[in-house]
Backbone as XML, in Angstrom:
<?xml version="1.0"?>
<chain id="A" units="angstrom">
  <residue number="1" name="MET">
    <atom name="N" x="-3.646" y="15.025" z="9.464"/>
    <atom name="CA" x="-4.313" y="13.983" z="8.750"/>
    <atom name="C" x="-4.113" y="12.605" z="9.576"/>
  </residue>
  <residue number="2" name="ALA">
    <atom name="N" x="-5.202" y="11.572" z="9.275"/>
    <atom name="CA" x="-5.026" y="10.274" z="10.183"/>
    <atom name="C" x="-4.982" y="9.401" z="8.941"/>
  </residue>
  <residue number="3" name="VAL">
    <atom name="N" x="-4.711" y="8.067" z="9.572"/>
    <atom name="CA" x="-4.311" y="6.710" z="8.667"/>
    <atom name="C" x="-5.925" y="6.522" z="8.081"/>
  </residue>
  <residue number="4" name="PRO">
    <atom name="N" x="-5.939" y="6.353" z="6.882"/>
    <atom name="CA" x="-7.251" y="6.021" z="5.963"/>
    <atom name="C" x="-8.171" y="5.003" z="6.734"/>
  </residue>
  <residue number="5" name="THR">
    <atom name="N" x="-9.400" y="5.199" z="6.861"/>
    <atom name="CA" x="-10.227" y="4.094" z="7.201"/>
    <atom name="C" x="-10.875" y="3.309" z="6.187"/>
  </residue>
  <residue number="6" name="LEU">
    <atom name="N" x="-11.406" y="2.280" z="6.519"/>
    <atom name="CA" x="-11.979" y="1.261" z="5.270"/>
    <atom name="C" x="-12.539" y="2.053" z="4.056"/>
  </residue>
  <residue number="7" name="ALA">
    <atom name="N" x="-13.691" y="2.954" z="4.599"/>
    <atom name="CA" x="-14.674" y="3.485" z="3.699"/>
    <atom name="C" x="-13.843" y="4.479" z="2.959"/>
  </residue>
  <residue number="8" name="GLU">
    <atom name="N" x="-12.870" y="5.185" z="3.592"/>
    <atom name="CA" x="-12.081" y="6.038" z="2.669"/>
    <atom name="C" x="-11.057" y="5.366" z="1.553"/>
  </residue>
  <residue number="9" name="VAL">
    <atom name="N" x="-10.632" y="4.271" z="1.990"/>
    <atom name="CA" x="-9.849" y="3.254" z="0.897"/>
    <atom name="C" x="-10.990" y="2.614" z="-0.054"/>
  </residue>
  <residue number="10" name="ARG">
    <atom name="N" x="-12.182" y="2.358" z="0.321"/>
    <atom name="CA" x="-13.038" y="1.733" z="-0.473"/>
    <atom name="C" x="-13.776" y="2.755" z="-1.646"/>
  </residue>
  <residue number="11" name="THR">
    <atom name="N" x="-13.594" y="4.201" z="-1.059"/>
    <atom name="CA" x="-13.964" y="5.424" z="-1.508"/>
    <atom name="C" x="-13.063" y="5.551" z="-2.870"/>
  </residue>
  <residue number="12" name="ARG">
    <atom name="N" x="-11.832" y="5.878" z="-2.080"/>
    <atom name="CA" x="-10.688" y="6.484" z="-3.223"/>
    <atom name="C" x="-10.537" y="5.185" z="-4.279"/>
  </residue>
  <residue number="13" name="LEU">
    <atom name="N" x="-10.341" y="4.032" z="-3.871"/>
    <atom name="CA" x="-9.864" y="3.114" z="-4.807"/>
    <atom name="C" x="-11.270" y="2.930" z="-5.847"/>
  </residue>
  <residue number="14" name="LYS">
    <atom name="N" x="-12.175" y="3.236" z="-5.314"/>
    <atom name="CA" x="-13.375" y="2.768" z="-6.061"/>
    <atom name="C" x="-13.861" y="1.176" z="-6.288"/>
  </residue>
  <residue number="15" name="LEU">
    <atom name="N" x="-13.642" y="0.790" z="-4.771"/>
    <atom name="CA" x="-14.150" y="-0.587" z="-4.584"/>
    <atom name="C" x="-15.553" y="-1.156" z="-4.072"/>
  </residue>
  <residue number="16" name="THR">
    <atom name="N" x="-15.814" y="-2.128" z="-4.712"/>
    <atom name="CA" x="-17.398" y="-2.344" z="-4.409"/>
    <atom name="C" x="-17.320" y="-3.717" z="-3.393"/>
  </residue>
  <residue number="17" name="THR">
    <atom name="N" x="-18.382" y="-3.871" z="-2.795"/>
    <atom name="CA" x="-18.153" y="-4.879" z="-1.611"/>
    <atom name="C" x="-18.343" y="-6.416" z="-2.406"/>
  </residue>
  <residue number="18" name="ASP">
    <atom name="N" x="-18.750" y="-6.171" z="-3.860"/>
    <atom name="CA" x="-18.952" y="-7.686" z="-4.668"/>
    <atom name="C" x="-17.374" y="-7.935" z="-4.895"/>
  </residue>
  <residue number="19" name="ARG">
    <atom name="N" x="-16.404" y="-6.957" z="-4.998"/>
    <atom name="CA" x="-15.128" y="-7.349" z="-5.259"/>
    <atom name="C" x="-14.312" y="-7.576" z="-4.207"/>
  </residue>
  <residue number="20" name="ILE">
    <atom name="N" x="-14.394" y="-6.917" z="-3.117"/>
    <atom name="CA" x="-13.604" y="-7.346" z="-1.755"/>
    <atom name="C" x="-14.484" y="-7.289" z="-0.728"/>
  </residue>
  <residue number="21" name="ASN">
    <atom name="N" x="-14.851" y="-7.783" z="0.162"/>
    <atom name="CA" x="-15.459" y="-7.442" z="1.408"/>
    <atom name="C" x="-14.665" y="-6.951" z="2.224"/>
  </residue>
  <residue number="22" name="ASP">
    <atom name="N" x="-15.204" y="-6.461" z="3.603"/>
    <atom name="CA" x="-14.797" y="-5.548" z="4.595"/>
    <atom name="C" x="-13.709" y="-6.361" z="5.000"/>
  </residue>
  <residue number="23" name="ASP">
    <atom name="N" x="-13.932" y="-7.423" z="5.529"/>
    <atom name="CA" x="-13.002" y="-8.272" z="6.101"/>
    <atom name="C" x="-11.474" y="-8.384" z="5.467"/>
  </residue>
  <residue number="24" name="GLU">
    <atom name="N" x="-11.614" y="-8.994" z="4.173"/>
    <atom name="CA" x="-10.403" y="-8.964" z="3.464"/>
    <atom name="C" x="-9.744" y="-7.734" z="3.277"/>
  </residue>
  <residue number="25" name="LEU">
    <atom name="N" x="-10.561" y="-6.391" z="2.980"/>
    <atom name="CA" x="-10.011" y="-5.109" z="2.833"/>
    <atom name="C" x="-9.300" y="-4.787" z="4.184"/>
  </residue>
  <residue number="26" name="GLY">
    <atom name="N" x="-9.821" y="-5.030" z="5.036"/>
    <atom name="CA" x="-9.496" y="-4.593" z="6.442"/>
    <atom name="C" x="-8.078" y="-5.508" z="6.775"/>
  </residue>
  <residue number="27" name="ASP">
    <atom name="N" x="-7.825" y="-6.778" z="6.260"/>
    <atom name="CA" x="-6.632" y="-7.252" z="6.317"/>
    <atom name="C" x="-5.545" y="-6.917" z="5.646"/>
  </residue>
  <residue number="28" name="VAL">
    <atom name="N" x="-5.874" y="-6.389" z="4.308"/>
    <atom name="CA" x="-4.819" y="-5.704" z="3.186"/>
    <atom name="C" x="-4.347" y="-4.369" z="4.026"/>
  </residue>
  <residue number="29" name="LEU">
    <atom name="N" x="-5.386" y="-3.428" z="4.196"/>
    <atom name="CA" x="-5.105" y="-2.426" z="4.852"/>
    <atom name="C" x="-4.004" y="-1.951" z="6.261"/>
  </residue>
  <residue number="30" name="ALA">
    <atom name="N" x="-4.763" y="-3.354" z="7.354"/>
    <atom name="CA" x="-3.641" y="-3.704" z="8.365"/>
    <atom name="C" x="-2.289" y="-3.995" z="8.083"/>
  </residue>
  <residue number="31" name="ALA">
    <atom name="N" x="-2.264" y="-4.899" z="7.133"/>
    <atom name="CA" x="-0.821" y="-5.153" z="6.561"/>
    <atom name="C" x="-0.079" y="-4.148" z="5.945"/>
  </residue>
  <residue number="32" name="GLU">
    <atom name="N" x="-0.664" y="-3.315" z="5.042"/>
    <atom name="CA" x="0.035" y="-2.293" z="4.394"/>
    <atom name="C" x="0.446" y="-1.190" z="5.607"/>
  </residue>
  <residue number="33" name="ILE">
    <atom name="N" x="-0.281" y="-0.933" z="6.568"/>
    <atom name="CA" x="0.081" y="0.043" z="7.628"/>
    <atom name="C" x="1.218" y="-0.761" z="8.254"/>
  </residue>
  <residue number="34" name="GLU">
    <atom name="N" x="1.150" y="-1.749" z="8.831"/>
    <atom name="CA" x="2.162" y="-2.398" z="9.299"/>
    <atom name="C" x="3.472" y="-2.345" z="8.520"/>
  </residue>
  <residue number="35" name="LEU">
    <atom name="N" x="3.507" y="-2.718" z="7.380"/>
    <atom name="CA" x="4.766" y="-2.784" z="6.376"/>
    <atom name="C" x="5.095" y="-1.325" z="6.191"/>
  </residue>
  <residue number="36" name="GLN">
    <atom name="N" x="4.496" y="-0.417" z="6.397"/>
    <atom name="CA" x="4.845" y="1.055" z="6.059"/>
    <atom name="C" x="5.589" y="1.479" z="7.117"/>
  </residue>
  <residue number="37" name="ARG">
    <atom name="N" x="4.765" y="1.131" z="8.277"/>
    <atom name="CA" x="5.321" y="1.450" z="9.799"/>
    <atom name="C" x="6.741" y="0.967" z="9.860"/>
  </residue>
  <residue number="38" name="LYS">
    <atom name="N" x="7.151" y="-0.125" z="9.510"/>
    <atom name="CA" x="8.491" y="-0.515" z="9.723"/>
    <atom name="C" x="9.666" y="0.077" z="8.723"/>
  </residue>
  <residue number="39" name="VAL">
    <atom name="N" x="9.107" y="0.542" z="7.783"/>
    <atom name="CA" x="10.182" y="1.404" z="6.492"/>
    <atom name="C" x="10.369" y="2.723" z="7.026"/>
  </residue>
  <residue number="40" name="CYS">
    <atom name="N" x="8.924" y="3.501" z="7.656"/>
    <atom name="CA" x="8.956" y="4.709" z="7.539"/>
    <atom name="C" x="8.844" y="5.458" z="8.982"/>
  </residue>
  <residue number="41" name="THR">
    <atom name="N" x="9.311" y="6.389" z="9.353"/>
    <atom name="CA" x="9.092" y="7.053" z="10.236"/>
    <atom name="C" x="7.579" y="7.758" z="10.553"/>
  </residue>
  <residue number="42" name="ILE">
    <atom name="N" x="6.621" y="7.059" z="11.212"/>
    <atom name="CA" x="5.526" y="7.345" z="11.539"/>
    <atom name="C" x="4.957" y="7.090" z="12.924"/>
  </residue>
  <residue number="43" name="PRO">
    <atom name="N" x="3.931" y="7.521" z="13.611"/>
    <atom name="CA" x="3.578" y="7.406" z="14.864"/>
    <atom name="C" x="3.598" y="6.049" z="15.438"/>
  </residue>
  <residue number="44" name="ALA">
    <atom name="N" x="3.984" y="5.600" z="16.322"/>
    <atom name="CA" x="3.891" y="4.214" z="17.138"/>
    <atom name="C" x="2.917" y="3.777" z="16.603"/>
  </residue>
  <residue number="45" name="ASP">
    <atom name="N" x="1.605" y="4.361" z="17.018"/>
    <atom name="CA" x="0.309" y="3.664" z="16.790"/>
    <atom name="C" x="-0.444" y="4.248" z="15.906"/>
  </residue>
  <residue number="46" name="PRO">
    <atom name="N" x="-0.158" y="3.921" z="14.586"/>
    <atom name="CA" x="-0.985" y="4.795" z="13.240"/>
    <atom name="C" x="-2.282" y="4.974" z="13.494"/>
  </residue>
  <residue number="47" name="THR">
    <atom name="N" x="-3.178" y="4.051" z="14.152"/>
    <atom name="CA" x="-4.540" y="4.029" z="14.121"/>
    <atom name="C" x="-5.107" y="5.183" z="14.757"/>
  </residue>
  <residue number="48" name="ASN">
    <atom name="N" x="-4.200" y="5.573" z="15.995"/>
    <atom name="CA" x="-4.630" y="6.542" z="17.156"/>
    <atom name="C" x="-3.429" y="7.698" z="17.141"/>
  </residue>
  <residue number="49" name="PRO">
    <atom name="N" x="-3.232" y="8.282" z="16.058"/>
    <atom name="CA" x="-2.054" y="9.429" z="15.995"/>
    <atom name="C" x="-2.488" y="10.686" z="16.558"/>
  </residue>
  <residue number="50" name="PRO">
    <atom name="N" x="-1.666" y="11.685" z="17.021"/>
    <atom name="CA" x="-2.277" y="12.919" z="16.914"/>
    <atom name="C" x="-2.653" y="13.687" z="15.558"/>
  </residue>
  <residue number="51" name="ALA">
    <atom name="N" x="-3.475" y="14.680" z="15.596"/>
    <atom name="CA" x="-4.083" y="14.968" z="14.301"/>
    <atom name="C" x="-3.099" y="15.369" z="12.957"/>
  </residue>
  <residue number="52" name="ASP">
    <atom name="N" x="-2.110" y="16.020" z="13.523"/>
    <atom name="CA" x="-1.069" y="16.205" z="12.422"/>
    <atom name="C" x="0.076" y="15.153" z="12.273"/>
  </residue>
  <residue number="53" name="ALA">
    <atom name="N" x="-0.019" y="14.007" z="12.780"/>
    <atom name="CA" x="0.782" y="13.051" z="12.826"/>
    <atom name="C" x="1.053" y="12.104" z="11.755"/>
  </residue>
  <residue number="54" name="PHE">
    <atom name="N" x="0.348" y="12.171" z="11.046"/>
    <atom name="CA" x="0.344" y="11.236" z="9.734"/>
    <atom name="C" x="0.217" y="12.037" z="8.385"/>
  </residue>
  <residue number="55" name="PRO">
    <atom name="N" x="1.371" y="12.157" z="8.014"/>
    <atom name="CA" x="1.587" y="13.062" z="6.987"/>
    <atom name="C" x="0.774" y="12.831" z="5.611"/>
  </residue>
  <residue number="56" name="VAL">
    <atom name="N" x="0.158" y="13.600" z="4.752"/>
    <atom name="CA" x="-0.236" y="13.692" z="3.705"/>
    <atom name="C" x="0.466" y="12.788" z="2.542"/>
  </residue>
  <residue number="57" name="PRO">
    <atom name="N" x="1.655" y="12.688" z="2.424"/>
    <atom name="CA" x="2.241" y="11.959" z="1.320"/>
    <atom name="C" x="2.222" y="10.466" z="2.057"/>
  </residue>
  <residue number="58" name="LEU">
    <atom name="N" x="2.411" y="9.975" z="3.372"/>
    <atom name="CA" x="2.160" y="9.029" z="3.766"/>
    <atom name="C" x="0.882" y="8.296" z="3.672"/>
  </residue>
  <residue number="59" name="ARG">
    <atom name="N" x="-0.139" y="8.849" z="3.771"/>
    <atom name="CA" x="-1.498" y="8.783" z="3.473"/>
    <atom name="C" x="-1.679" y="8.148" z="1.933"/>
  </residue>
  <residue number="60" name="THR">
    <atom name="N" x="-1.004" y="9.153" z="1.056"/>
    <atom name="CA" x="-1.156" y="8.968" z="-0.508"/>
    <atom name="C" x="-0.429" y="7.487" z="-0.782"/>
  </residue>
  <residue number="61" name="ALA">
    <atom name="N" x="0.741" y="7.389" z="-0.201"/>
    <atom name="CA" x="1.318" y="6.045" z="-0.426"/>
    <atom name="C" x="0.705" y="4.800" z="0.004"/>
  </residue>
  <residue number="62" name="LEU">
    <atom name="N" x="0.144" y="4.985" z="1.294"/>
    <atom name="CA" x="-0.831" y="3.951" z="1.856"/>
    <atom name="C" x="-1.880" y="3.444" z="0.769"/>
  </residue>
  <residue number="63" name="PHE">
    <atom name="N" x="-2.654" y="4.602" z="0.258"/>
    <atom name="CA" x="-3.692" y="3.964" z="-0.707"/>
    <atom name="C" x="-2.982" y="3.286" z="-1.858"/>
  </residue>
  <residue number="64" name="ARG">
    <atom name="N" x="-2.047" y="3.841" z="-2.504"/>
    <atom name="CA" x="-1.181" y="3.088" z="-3.362"/>
    <atom name="C" x="-0.737" y="1.629" z="-3.195"/>
  </residue>
  <residue number="65" name="ARG">
    <atom name="N" x="-0.273" y="1.673" z="-1.646"/>
    <atom name="CA" x="0.172" y="0.345" z="-1.229"/>
    <atom name="C" x="-0.823" y="-0.569" z="-1.449"/>
  </residue>
  <residue number="66" name="VAL">
    <atom name="N" x="-1.959" y="-0.391" z="-0.725"/>
    <atom name="CA" x="-3.259" y="-1.093" z="-0.756"/>
    <atom name="C" x="-3.870" y="-1.531" z="-2.265"/>
  </residue>
  <residue number="67" name="ALA">
    <atom name="N" x="-3.841" y="-0.476" z="-3.148"/>
    <atom name="CA" x="-4.287" y="-0.661" z="-4.662"/>
    <atom name="C" x="-3.097" y="-1.756" z="-5.282"/>
  </residue>
  <residue number="68" name="ARG">
    <atom name="N" x="-2.078" y="-1.563" z="-5.083"/>
    <atom name="CA" x="-1.137" y="-2.513" z="-5.567"/>
    <atom name="C" x="-1.378" y="-3.816" z="-4.983"/>
  </residue>
  <residue number="69" name="SER">
    <atom name="N" x="-1.211" y="-4.115" z="-3.504"/>
    <atom name="CA" x="-1.672" y="-5.458" z="-3.176"/>
    <atom name="C" x="-2.745" y="-5.968" z="-3.773"/>
  </residue>
  <residue number="70" name="LEU">
    <atom name="N" x="-3.862" y="-5.148" z="-3.863"/>
    <atom name="CA" x="-5.361" y="-5.807" z="-4.369"/>
    <atom name="C" x="-4.878" y="-6.143" z="-5.701"/>
  </residue>
  <residue number="71" name="ALA">
    <atom name="N" x="-4.111" y="-5.164" z="-6.533"/>
    <atom name="CA" x="-4.099" y="-5.739" z="-7.997"/>
    <atom name="C" x="-3.104" y="-6.969" z="-8.311"/>
  </residue>
  <residue number="72" name="LEU">
    <atom name="N" x="-2.111" y="-7.186" z="-7.207"/>
    <atom name="CA" x="-1.617" y="-8.433" z="-7.400"/>
    <atom name="C" x="-2.335" y="-9.639" z="-6.677"/>
  </residue>
  <residue number="73" name="LYS">
    <atom name="N" x="-3.290" y="-9.328" z="-6.240"/>
    <atom name="CA" x="-3.912" y="-10.712" z="-5.473"/>
    <atom name="C" x="-4.221" y="-11.590" z="-6.564"/>
  </residue>
  <residue number="74" name="GLY">
    <atom name="N" x="-4.569" y="-11.066" z="-7.501"/>
    <atom name="CA" x="-5.096" y="-12.237" z="-9.060"/>
    <atom name="C" x="-3.698" y="-12.613" z="-9.707"/>
  </residue>
  <residue number="75" name="ILE">
    <atom name="N" x="-2.619" y="-12.290" z="-8.912"/>
    <atom name="CA" x="-1.306" y="-12.747" z="-9.853"/>
    <atom name="C" x="-0.223" y="-13.263" z="-8.717"/>
  </residue>
  <residue number="76" name="PRO">
    <atom name="N" x="-0.836" y="-14.508" z="-8.182"/>
    <atom name="CA" x="0.061" y="-14.842" z="-6.871"/>
    <atom name="C" x="1.632" y="-14.891" z="-7.070"/>
  </residue>
  <residue number="77" name="LEU">
    <atom name="N" x="2.151" y="-15.000" z="-8.457"/>
    <atom name="CA" x="3.609" y="-15.250" z="-8.558"/>
    <atom name="C" x="4.111" y="-13.696" z="-8.978"/>
  </residue>
  <residue number="78" name="ALA">
    <atom name="N" x="3.390" y="-13.149" z="-9.366"/>
    <atom name="CA" x="3.813" y="-11.446" z="-9.904"/>
    <atom name="C" x="4.566" y="-12.044" z="-11.149"/>
  </residue>
  <residue number="79" name="VAL">
    <atom name="N" x="4.050" y="-12.829" z="-11.879"/>
    <atom name="CA" x="4.572" y="-13.205" z="-13.299"/>
    <atom name="C" x="3.604" y="-12.874" z="-14.323"/>
  </residue>
  <residue number="80" name="LEU">
    <atom name="N" x="3.714" y="-12.147" z="-15.288"/>
    <atom name="CA" x="2.679" y="-12.229" z="-16.398"/>
    <atom name="C" x="3.357" y="-12.733" z="-17.743"/>
  </residue>
  <residue number="81" name="GLN">
    <atom name="N" x="2.593" y="-13.576" z="-18.227"/>
    <atom name="CA" x="2.501" y="-14.329" z="-19.284"/>
    <atom name="C" x="2.715" y="-13.361" z="-20.537"/>
  </residue>
  <residue number="82" name="GLY">
    <atom name="N" x="3.871" y="-13.333" z="-21.179"/>
    <atom name="CA" x="3.693" y="-12.538" z="-22.592"/>
    <atom name="C" x="3.688" y="-13.454" z="-23.606"/>
  </residue>
  <residue number="83" name="ASP">
    <atom name="N" x="4.207" y="-12.858" z="-24.805"/>
    <atom name="CA" x="3.922" y="-14.016" z="-26.247"/>
    <atom name="C" x="5.530" y="-14.006" z="-26.669"/>
  </residue>
  <residue number="84" name="ALA">
    <atom name="N" x="5.684" y="-14.458" z="-27.929"/>
    <atom name="CA" x="6.913" y="-14.605" z="-28.348"/>
    <atom name="C" x="7.772" y="-13.460" z="-28.371"/>
  </residue>
  <residue number="85" name="GLU">
    <atom name="N" x="7.016" y="-12.311" z="-28.891"/>
    <atom name="CA" x="7.624" y="-11.058" z="-28.915"/>
    <atom name="C" x="8.328" y="-10.625" z="-27.550"/>
  </residue>
  <residue number="86" name="THR">
    <atom name="N" x="7.553" y="-10.517" z="-26.521"/>
    <atom name="CA" x="7.898" y="-9.542" z="-25.239"/>
    <atom name="C" x="8.390" y="-10.718" z="-24.218"/>
  </residue>
  <residue number="87" name="GLY">
    <atom name="N" x="8.059" y="-11.973" z="-24.306"/>
    <atom name="CA" x="8.286" y="-13.241" z="-23.045"/>
    <atom name="C" x="7.661" y="-12.688" z="-22.103"/>
  </residue>
  <residue number="88" name="THR">
    <atom name="N" x="8.068" y="-13.237" z="-20.887"/>
    <atom name="CA" x="7.579" y="-13.119" z="-19.600"/>
    <atom name="C" x="7.918" y="-12.023" z="-18.894"/>
  </residue>
  <residue number="89" name="THR">
    <atom name="N" x="6.946" y="-11.229" z="-18.074"/>
    <atom name="CA" x="7.414" y="-10.089" z="-17.377"/>
    <atom name="C" x="7.174" y="-10.421" z="-15.875"/>
  </residue>
  <residue number="90" name="ILE">
    <atom name="N" x="8.414" y="-10.341" z="-15.131"/>
    <atom name="CA" x="8.195" y="-10.543" z="-13.609"/>
    <atom name="C" x="8.042" y="-9.081" z="-13.218"/>
  </residue>
  <residue number="91" name="LEU">
    <atom name="N" x="6.916" y="-8.608" z="-12.373"/>
    <atom name="CA" x="6.588" y="-7.501" z="-11.748"/>
    <atom name="C" x="7.608" y="-7.089" z="-10.740"/>
  </residue>
  <residue number="92" name="PRO">
    <atom name="N" x="7.907" y="-6.124" z="-10.489"/>
    <atom name="CA" x="9.176" y="-5.508" z="-9.470"/>
    <atom name="C" x="8.280" y="-5.967" z="-8.170"/>
  </residue>
  <residue number="93" name="SER">
    <atom name="N" x="9.256" y="-6.253" z="-7.127"/>
    <atom name="CA" x="8.904" y="-6.469" z="-5.835"/>
    <atom name="C" x="8.271" y="-5.172" z="-4.879"/>
  </residue>
  <residue number="94" name="ASN">
    <atom name="N" x="8.458" y="-3.935" z="-5.516"/>
    <atom name="CA" x="7.787" y="-2.780" z="-4.745"/>
    <atom name="C" x="7.446" y="-1.591" z="-5.659"/>
  </residue>
  <residue number="95" name="ASP">
    <atom name="N" x="6.862" y="-0.525" z="-5.374"/>
    <atom name="CA" x="6.369" y="0.114" z="-6.437"/>
    <atom name="C" x="7.337" y="1.659" z="-6.152"/>
  </residue>
  <residue number="96" name="PRO">
    <atom name="N" x="7.702" y="1.788" z="-7.768"/>
    <atom name="CA" x="8.650" y="2.825" z="-7.643"/>
    <atom name="C" x="7.885" y="4.083" z="-7.091"/>
  </residue>
  <residue number="97" name="GLU">
    <atom name="N" x="7.004" y="4.312" z="-7.350"/>
    <atom name="CA" x="6.004" y="5.463" z="-6.977"/>
    <atom name="C" x="5.939" y="5.628" z="-5.543"/>
  </residue>
  <residue number="98" name="VAL">
    <atom name="N" x="5.524" y="4.333" z="-4.791"/>
    <atom name="CA" x="5.561" y="4.391" z="-3.281"/>
    <atom name="C" x="7.081" y="4.958" z="-2.556"/>
  </residue>
  <residue number="99" name="ARG">
    <atom name="N" x="7.935" y="4.268" z="-3.455"/>
    <atom name="CA" x="9.073" y="4.619" z="-2.846"/>
    <atom name="C" x="9.563" y="6.090" z="-2.942"/>
  </residue>
  <residue number="100" name="ARG">
    <atom name="N" x="9.043" y="6.665" z="-4.043"/>
    <atom name="CA" x="9.388" y="8.220" z="-4.280"/>
    <atom name="C" x="8.626" y="8.723" z="-3.140"/>
  </residue>
  <residue number="101" name="ILE">
    <atom name="N" x="7.310" y="8.616" z="-2.992"/>
    <atom name="CA" x="6.589" y="9.226" z="-2.259"/>
    <atom name="C" x="6.987" y="9.087" z="-0.493"/>
  </residue>
  <residue number="102" name="GLU">
    <atom name="N" x="7.421" y="8.213" z="-0.307"/>
    <atom name="CA" x="7.894" y="7.687" z="1.115"/>
    <atom name="C" x="9.093" y="7.995" z="1.551"/>
  </residue>
  <residue number="103" name="ARG">
    <atom name="N" x="9.983" y="8.271" z="0.511"/>
    <atom name="CA" x="11.435" y="8.752" z="0.478"/>
    <atom name="C" x="11.998" y="9.487" z="1.710"/>
  </residue>
  <residue number="104" name="PRO">
    <atom name="N" x="11.040" y="10.867" z="1.742"/>
    <atom name="CA" x="11.466" y="11.613" z="2.736"/>
    <atom name="C" x="11.381" y="11.279" z="4.336"/>
  </residue>
  <residue number="105" name="TYR">
    <atom name="N" x="10.332" y="10.193" z="4.407"/>
    <atom name="CA" x="10.190" y="9.719" z="5.581"/>
    <atom name="C" x="10.644" y="7.936" z="5.882"/>
  </residue>
  <residue number="106" name="ARG">
    <atom name="N" x="11.504" y="7.768" z="5.034"/>
    <atom name="CA" x="12.003" y="6.342" z="5.203"/>
    <atom name="C" x="13.291" y="6.314" z="6.132"/>
  </residue>
  <residue number="107" name="ILE">
    <atom name="N" x="13.134" y="5.026" z="6.818"/>
    <atom name="CA" x="14.014" y="4.897" z="7.945"/>
    <atom name="C" x="15.547" y="4.665" z="7.209"/>
  </residue>
  <residue number="108" name="GLU">
    <atom name="N" x="16.463" y="5.160" z="7.492"/>
    <atom name="CA" x="17.921" y="4.953" z="6.677"/>
    <atom name="C" x="18.536" y="3.683" z="7.807"/>
  </residue>
  <residue number="109" name="VAL">
    <atom name="N" x="18.922" y="2.883" z="6.943"/>
    <atom name="CA" x="19.511" y="1.470" z="7.923"/>
    <atom name="C" x="21.088" y="1.830" z="7.405"/>
  </residue>
  <residue number="110" name="VAL">
    <atom name="N" x="21.890" y="1.856" z="8.581"/>
    <atom name="CA" x="23.506" y="1.890" z="8.305"/>
    <atom name="C" x="23.999" y="1.041" z="8.991"/>
  </residue>
  <residue number="111" name="ALA">
    <atom name="N" x="24.813" y="0.091" z="8.189"/>
    <atom name="CA" x="25.560" y="-1.165" z="8.629"/>
    <atom name="C" x="26.504" y="-0.971" z="9.360"/>
  </residue>
</chain>
């Protein structure tokens, strides 16, 4: 498999051009590709890998990374205001599902 294209991301996440234009979506996709590349073992140039060099789990995680990034775009501080019962909720800095999917490909750091 290959890295998802803008059109594939737009289709998979059901994004319309009135919600986010191609330039903004391209920036988010490029950023998430780079962030994933820093923590996972994937091809040096993920935009031009051999046909089988980008595994399906990493592709799936990339879709989720983009979706999460877009969802948090409207919540700059990642803090949801609660009420007297629940209080304020601080969203986690990373997605547990992305960590689970990427776990076999994660680069282990040894100090």
